[in-house]
C-alpha positions as CSV (number, residue, x, y, z in Angstrom):
1,M,103.6,-67.3,-11.5
2,R,101.5,-70.4,-10.7
3,T,103.3,-73.7,-10.0
4,E,101.9,-77.0,-11.2
5,G,99.2,-78.7,-9.2
6,Y,95.7,-77.8,-7.9
7,T,94.6,-75.4,-5.2
8,L,92.5,-76.6,-2.3
9,V,89.5,-74.9,-3.7
10,E,89.8,-76.7,-7.0
11,L,90.2,-80.0,-5.3
12,L,87.1,-79.4,-3.1
13,A,85.1,-78.4,-6.2
14,V,86.1,-81.6,-8.0
15,M,85.2,-83.7,-5.0
16,A,81.8,-82.0,-4.7
17,V,81.0,-82.8,-8.3
18,M,82.0,-86.5,-7.8
19,V,79.8,-86.8,-4.8
20,I,76.8,-85.5,-6.8
21,L,77.5,-87.9,-9.6
22,M,77.8,-90.8,-7.2
23,G,74.5,-89.9,-5.6
24,L,72.8,-89.8,-9.0
25,S,74.3,-93.2,-9.9
26,V,73.2,-94.8,-6.7
27,A,69.6,-93.4,-7.1
28,A,69.4,-94.9,-10.6
29,M,70.6,-98.3,-9.4
30,L,68.1,-98.3,-6.6
31,G,65.3,-97.7,-9.1
32,F,64.5,-94.1,-8.1
33,R,62.8,-92.3,-11.0
34,T,62.1,-88.7,-11.9
35,P,58.6,-87.3,-12.1
36,G,59.2,-87.0,-15.9
37,L,58.6,-90.7,-16.4
38,R,55.3,-90.5,-14.7
39,Q,54.2,-87.7,-16.9
40,A,55.5,-89.6,-19.9
41,A,53.3,-92.6,-19.0
42,I,50.2,-90.3,-18.5
43,S,50.8,-88.5,-21.8
44,Q,51.4,-91.8,-23.7
45,L,48.1,-93.4,-22.6
46,M,46.0,-90.3,-22.9
47,A,47.3,-89.6,-26.4
48,T,46.7,-93.3,-27.4
49,F,43.1,-93.2,-26.3
50,D,42.5,-89.9,-28.1
51,E,44.1,-91.5,-31.2
52,A,41.9,-94.5,-31.0
53,R,38.7,-92.4,-30.5
54,M,39.5,-90.1,-33.4
55,S,40.4,-93.0,-35.7
56,A,37.0,-94.7,-34.9
57,I,35.2,-91.5,-35.9
58,E,37.2,-91.0,-39.0
59,K,37.0,-94.6,-40.3
60,G,33.5,-95.3,-39.1
61,V,34.5,-98.7,-37.5
62,K,35.3,-99.8,-34.0
63,V,38.9,-99.1,-32.9
64,Y,40.5,-100.6,-29.8
65,V,43.4,-100.1,-27.4
66,G,44.5,-103.6,-26.3
67,F,46.7,-104.3,-23.3
68,A,48.9,-107.3,-22.5
69,D,48.0,-108.8,-19.1
70,G,50.1,-110.9,-16.7
71,Q,49.4,-114.1,-18.7
72,F,50.5,-112.7,-22.1
73,P,52.7,-115.2,-24.0
74,N,55.5,-112.7,-24.5
75,K,56.8,-112.2,-21.0
76,E,58.6,-109.0,-21.9
77,R,55.3,-107.4,-22.8
78,R,53.3,-108.5,-19.7
79,L,51.6,-105.6,-17.9
80,R,53.5,-102.9,-19.9
81,S,52.6,-103.2,-23.6
82,Y,49.6,-102.0,-25.5
83,I,48.5,-101.8,-29.2
84,L,46.0,-100.0,-31.4
85,Y,43.9,-102.0,-33.8
86,R,40.5,-101.8,-35.6
87,E,37.9,-103.7,-37.5
88,Y,38.2,-103.8,-41.3
89,T,36.0,-101.2,-43.1
90,G,33.3,-102.3,-45.6
91,A,35.4,-101.0,-48.5
92,E,38.5,-102.9,-47.3
93,R,36.5,-106.1,-47.2
94,E,35.1,-105.5,-50.7
95,E,38.6,-104.9,-52.0
96,M,39.8,-108.2,-50.5
97,A,37.1,-110.1,-52.5
98,G,37.7,-113.9,-52.1
99,S,40.4,-113.5,-49.4
100,Q,38.3,-111.7,-46.8
101,P,39.6,-112.0,-43.2
102,S,37.8,-114.5,-41.0
103,A,35.6,-113.4,-38.2
104,G,37.5,-111.8,-35.3
105,T,40.4,-110.8,-37.5
106,V,41.5,-107.2,-37.0
107,R,43.9,-104.7,-38.6
108,P,46.8,-103.5,-36.4
109,L,47.3,-99.7,-36.5
110,T,50.5,-99.7,-34.5
111,K,53.2,-102.0,-33.3
112,W,53.2,-103.0,-29.6
113,R,54.1,-100.0,-27.6
114,E,55.5,-99.9,-24.1
115,L,55.0,-97.8,-21.0
116,P,58.1,-96.0,-19.7
117,R,60.5,-98.3,-17.9
118,G,59.4,-99.2,-14.3
119,F,55.7,-98.4,-14.9
120,Y,53.2,-101.2,-15.2
121,L,49.4,-101.8,-15.4
122,D,48.0,-102.6,-12.0
123,P,46.0,-105.8,-12.3
124,V,44.5,-105.7,-8.8
125,A,43.6,-102.0,-8.4
126,Q,39.9,-101.6,-7.7
127,A,37.8,-101.2,-10.9
128,S,40.9,-101.5,-13.0
129,L,40.5,-102.7,-16.7
130,L,42.5,-105.8,-16.0
131,A,40.0,-106.8,-13.3
132,N,37.1,-106.5,-15.7
133,A,36.2,-109.8,-17.3
134,D,34.0,-108.0,-19.9
135,A,37.2,-106.4,-21.3
136,R,38.8,-109.7,-22.3
137,V,39.0,-110.3,-26.0
138,T,41.0,-112.6,-28.3
139,P,41.5,-110.7,-31.6
140,A,43.2,-112.4,-34.5
141,G,45.7,-110.7,-36.7
142,L,47.9,-108.9,-34.1
143,P,51.7,-109.1,-34.2
144,G,52.9,-112.2,-32.4
145,D,51.0,-115.2,-31.2
146,A,47.3,-115.0,-30.9
147,A,46.4,-114.3,-27.2
148,E,43.8,-113.0,-24.9
149,I,44.2,-109.4,-24.1
150,Y,42.2,-106.7,-22.4
151,A,40.8,-103.9,-24.6
152,I,38.9,-100.6,-24.6
153,G,36.9,-100.1,-27.8
154,F,35.4,-97.0,-29.4
155,N,32.6,-96.9,-32.0
156,R,32.1,-94.5,-34.9
157,L,30.6,-91.9,-32.6
158,G,33.6,-91.9,-30.4
159,Q,31.7,-93.7,-27.6
160,V,33.1,-96.5,-25.5
161,V,31.5,-99.9,-26.5
162,T,34.0,-102.3,-24.9
163,P,33.9,-103.1,-22.1
164,Q,30.3,-102.7,-21.3
165,G,29.0,-101.6,-18.0
166,A,31.3,-99.8,-15.6
167,T,33.3,-96.7,-16.6
168,P,36.7,-97.9,-18.0
169,L,39.6,-97.3,-15.8
170,V,43.3,-97.9,-16.6
171,A,45.4,-98.1,-13.4
172,V,49.2,-97.7,-13.7
173,T,51.8,-97.9,-11.0
174,E,55.5,-97.6,-10.6
175,A,56.8,-101.0,-9.5
176,R,59.2,-103.8,-9.8
177,Y,57.8,-106.7,-11.9
178,E,59.0,-110.3,-12.2
179,P,57.5,-111.7,-15.4
180,E,58.5,-115.3,-14.5
181,T,56.5,-115.3,-11.3
182,G,54.0,-112.6,-12.0
183,K,55.0,-110.8,-8.8
184,L,54.3,-107.0,-8.9
185,T,55.9,-105.0,-6.1
186,R,54.9,-101.4,-5.9
187,L,57.8,-99.1,-4.8
188,E,57.4,-97.8,-1.3
189,A,56.5,-94.2,-0.7
190,E,55.8,-93.8,-4.4
191,D,52.0,-93.1,-4.3
192,E,52.6,-90.0,-6.3
193,N,53.7,-92.2,-9.2
194,Q,50.4,-94.2,-9.2
195,F,47.5,-92.9,-11.3
196,M,44.3,-93.9,-13.1
197,I,43.0,-92.8,-16.5
198,Q,39.2,-92.7,-16.8
199,I,37.3,-92.7,-20.0
200,N,33.7,-91.3,-20.3
201,R,31.5,-93.9,-21.9
202,L,29.3,-91.5,-23.7
203,T,31.8,-89.0,-25.1
204,G,35.0,-91.1,-25.1
205,R,36.8,-88.2,-23.4
206,V,39.9,-89.1,-21.4
207,Q,40.5,-87.8,-17.9
208,L,43.3,-88.2,-15.4
209,R,42.3,-89.4,-12.0
210,D,45.2,-88.4,-9.8
211,D,44.3,-90.4,-6.8
212,A,46.6,-93.2,-5.7
213,V,45.9,-96.7,-6.9
214,R,44.6,-98.9,-4.1
């Protein structure tokens, strides 16, 4: 018959579980992340660009993916939020009759979306979208205050029309960001969590560039 209490083996097993849980908690507090978040960021952006391209082909108007930069009025959205929007179709303008939207007014297709926690657009990466002045636009009609954003636009053929010139690249990095100061600090030894998404201008096809952001 067993007396009350725990055996040495049981106590060691409990202690081992506690050590593992403590290790996971410390890792979370220090900002260490799982590869799953990186893949989530990649999947989000690639699906968003595909959605914009297909919508442009379906509706026959220009469709854009807009990104909040480091100067965006809403500090919580800086370098981590994006939105889909498009031009109004001819039929929509006809239906609006005397209340047609003014020039530059667009129709939002989504609310502002966010990258996974801890991942941000890299504004200084070579050839990054946020370093391309041709990508700056100021559309009216988006949720929140009117503001300048950076956008990639597709036409009715699914081709990239904004920005013009160089192949659009969206650079993303795992980092710590201070919206108040605009300071972006990449996590050390986290090159595997930096990536670029490249969009073919002629086809609008999206491709992952798995090289580290420099």
